[in-house]
C-alpha positions as CSV (number, residue, x, y, z in Angstrom):
1,M,-0.2,-0.1,-0.2
2,P,1.6,3.2,-1.2
3,A,2.1,6.3,1.5
4,T,-0.9,7.9,3.0
5,E,-2.0,10.9,1.6
6,H,-1.4,12.9,4.9
7,A,2.5,11.6,4.9
8,R,2.6,12.8,1.2
9,E,1.6,16.3,2.1
10,L,3.7,16.5,5.0
11,A,6.6,15.5,3.1
12,L,5.9,18.1,0.2
13,A,5.8,20.7,3.1
14,A,8.8,19.4,4.6
15,A,10.9,19.4,1.2
16,S,9.6,22.5,0.4
17,A,10.9,24.2,4.1
18,A,14.3,22.5,3.3
19,A,14.5,24.2,-0.6
20,D,13.7,27.4,1.0
21,K,17.1,26.7,3.0
22,K,19.2,25.9,0.4
23,A,18.7,22.2,1.0
24,E,20.7,19.9,-1.5
25,N,19.9,17.1,-3.2
26,I,16.4,16.5,-1.7
27,V,14.6,13.0,-1.8
28,L,11.2,11.8,-0.9
29,I,10.9,8.1,-0.7
30,D,8.2,5.8,-0.2
31,V,9.2,3.3,2.2
32,S,5.7,2.5,3.2
33,E,6.0,-0.9,1.4
34,Q,9.0,-2.1,3.4
35,L,8.4,-0.4,6.7
36,V,5.7,-0.7,8.9
37,I,6.7,2.5,11.4
38,T,6.5,5.3,8.8
39,D,5.4,6.0,4.9
40,V,8.0,8.4,4.0
41,F,11.8,9.5,4.3
42,L,12.5,13.0,3.4
43,L,16.5,13.0,2.8
44,A,18.3,16.6,2.5
45,S,22.0,17.5,2.6
46,A,23.9,20.6,3.1
47,P,28.0,21.6,3.2
48,N,28.3,22.6,7.2
49,E,26.5,21.9,10.6
50,R,25.0,25.7,10.7
51,Q,22.8,24.7,7.5
52,V,21.9,21.6,8.5
53,K,20.4,22.8,11.5
54,S,19.0,25.9,9.8
55,I,17.2,23.5,7.2
56,V,15.9,21.4,10.6
57,D,14.6,24.6,12.3
58,A,12.9,25.5,9.0
59,V,11.2,21.9,8.6
60,E,9.9,22.2,12.3
61,E,8.5,25.3,11.9
62,R,6.6,24.5,8.7
63,L,5.3,21.3,10.1
64,H,4.6,23.1,13.4
65,A,2.5,25.9,11.7
66,A,0.5,22.3,10.1
67,G,-0.2,21.7,13.4
68,E,2.4,18.7,13.4
69,K,5.2,18.2,16.2
70,P,8.0,15.2,15.6
71,I,7.7,12.7,18.3
72,R,11.2,12.2,18.4
73,R,14.4,14.2,17.5
74,E,17.7,13.5,17.6
75,G,21.1,14.7,16.5
76,H,20.4,18.5,16.5
77,R,23.5,19.2,19.0
78,D,26.2,18.3,16.6
79,G,24.6,19.2,13.3
80,R,25.9,16.4,11.1
81,W,23.0,14.0,11.2
82,V,19.3,15.3,12.2
83,L,16.7,12.9,12.3
84,L,12.9,14.3,12.7
85,D,10.5,11.6,13.1
86,Y,6.7,12.7,12.5
87,A,5.6,8.9,12.6
88,D,4.2,9.0,9.0
89,L,7.4,10.8,7.9
90,V,10.8,10.9,9.2
91,V,13.2,13.5,7.8
92,H,16.9,13.1,7.9
93,V,18.9,16.4,7.2
94,Q,22.6,15.0,6.8
95,H,25.9,16.8,6.2
96,N,27.1,16.2,2.7
97,E,29.9,13.8,3.8
98,E,27.5,11.6,6.3
99,R,25.0,11.7,3.3
100,T,27.8,10.3,0.9
101,F,29.1,7.7,3.7
102,Y,25.7,6.4,5.0
103,E,24.0,6.5,1.3
104,L,20.6,6.2,2.4
105,D,19.5,6.9,-1.2
106,R,20.9,3.3,-2.1
107,L,19.9,1.5,0.8
108,W,16.4,2.4,-0.4
109,R,16.7,2.4,-4.2
110,D,13.9,0.0,-4.7
111,C,11.4,2.1,-3.2
112,P,9.1,4.6,-5.4
113,V,10.6,8.4,-5.1
114,I,7.5,10.8,-4.5
115,P,8.1,13.7,-7.2
116,F,9.3,17.1,-5.8
117,T,10.4,20.0,-7.5
118,D,12.7,22.7,-5.8
119,P,10.5,25.9,-7.0
120,A,13.9,27.9,-6.9
121,E,15.4,25.3,-9.2
122,A,12.7,25.2,-11.6
123,A,12.5,28.8,-12.0
124,A,16.2,28.9,-12.7
125,A,15.9,26.2,-15.5
126,E,13.2,28.2,-16.8
127,S,14.6,31.7,-17.0
128,G,17.8,30.0,-18.3
129,A,15.4,28.0,-20.9
130,E,14.3,31.8,-21.9
131,G,17.4,32.9,-22.1
132,G,18.8,30.7,-24.5
133,R,15.8,31.3,-27.1
């Protein structure tokens, strides 16, 4: 059974908040067929600890505004790999080095990806395409 609509909406809201803080390589993975504890993993990364923390704060603020609070939060002090557990959604924000080392994307590669387009990247691509005409 695919991820619930609620989980997908939470994941897209969290991804949008992460993108607003310049998160890199944002991926939404539907893990509902493989795990019973959650529906979606959001993976995002950043080049330094300060930005990891900023992304996490933005995600928490956005989801709090939607009435959601994490049931568990780990790793914020170090800022290398922060995990936010919202039951239906688990957010992983990693330093680029941790992202490369642990390769969660590869670990869950058999699961479907939920489409997400960073609005800033889409706008930049569109303006670049228009400039080339």
